[in-house]
C-alpha positions, 0 to 999 in steps of 0.5 A: 050402227048399233047392230054393227057395234053388237056384231063387232063386240061378238066377234071380239069376244069370240076370237078372244075366247078362241085365242085363249082356248088355243093358248091353253091347248098349246100349254097343255093340261094342269095338275088336277084336271082330267087329261081328256078328252083328246082329239081323235084321228082316223081309226086305223094307221100304221103308227101313232104318236103316243104321249105318256101321261104319268102322275107328278103329284105328291111331294115330288119337286118336279111336279111343275110350276103352278101345277103345270103337268110335266107330261104335257110339256110342248103338247100338242104342237111338238107331237103334231109337227113331229108327225108331219115330219114322219109323214113326209120323210118316211112311208109310214101311214102315221095317224095325223093326231097324237094319242095321250096314254094314261099310266093307269090304263091298259090302253098302254098296250095298244101303242108300240111307241110312247114318248115321255117329257120330263121323266125326272118328274114321274111319281109311280105307284107299284101298279103303274110301274108294273104295268109299264114294265110289262108293256116294255117287256112285251115289246113296247118302246119308251122315248124319254126326253128333256131331263137336264143335270145330275139332279134330274138324272138321279130322279129319272134313274130312281123311277127306272129303278122302280120299273126295272130293279134288275136292269141298268141304264147304259150309255149307247155307243155311236155304232149302236143300231138305234142310230143307224136304222134310217139315218146314220148318226155317228155324230150327235150334239146337244139339242137345246131347249128354248128356255136355254136359247131364249129364256135366259137360263144358263147351263150348269156344268152338269148340263153341257154334254148330251147323253144318249142312253138306254135300257135293254131287254134280255135279247139286247133290244133297247126298250127305253131310249133316253135323251139326257141334257137335250130337248128333242121335243122343243126342236119339234115344237119350234121347227116352224120358227126361223129363230130356232136353229135348223141344225138342231131341228134336223137332228131332232127329226132324225133321232125321232125317226130312227127311234120310231122305225127301231121300235117297229122293227125290233 
């Protein structure tokens, strides 16, 4: 009996620790902690989901609740469930595990497509801004997701100004090629985050209309695609939940796949 009791105690402790580890992984990293090590998939693939790890420190009001790093919102579940969609809905040989790319690393140049959560929270040095600018001008593509309202928009725009002081952010028209690479998305609607669906937060008047915006290079290629007043990452993260609206999940995957294919062909 004592042996059985000991085994049961060990099992409870093990699974409690495992549950805590998975919960920590789901919530992402916290301010001040190292962003790695991160899981690695096969060495070679045609496309990889690369998530942008940017600093959100100092006096920035968007640094996050209790030190939570804004770059890690929805990480890693959203990344992996989106990759599953890419593997099922396209012929891309997609790496099954995401890659986190640090703003301070030249590894940034190895990934043609990077995804950024809560860009209103970024806090770049001049060196980091210059690296991201060169990455984009050399053919890179940044997908900025999950900013809401005028206050967050102004913070995101200030960051873009530090990267491209000579380029403007424009509203994209329905006939823009970005919306027609794989899926024809003439009609788009707001993709709601779970904090608005389930968390009790309400939309203010400056959050009710989804905005699809971009920054172009000198050839007209979109370098930065911005989803404002929408949360595409939440739709990926909760795609397996019967409580999340299927219509919004479907649009989120279509948007992501269009952006992914665009980034590889332009």
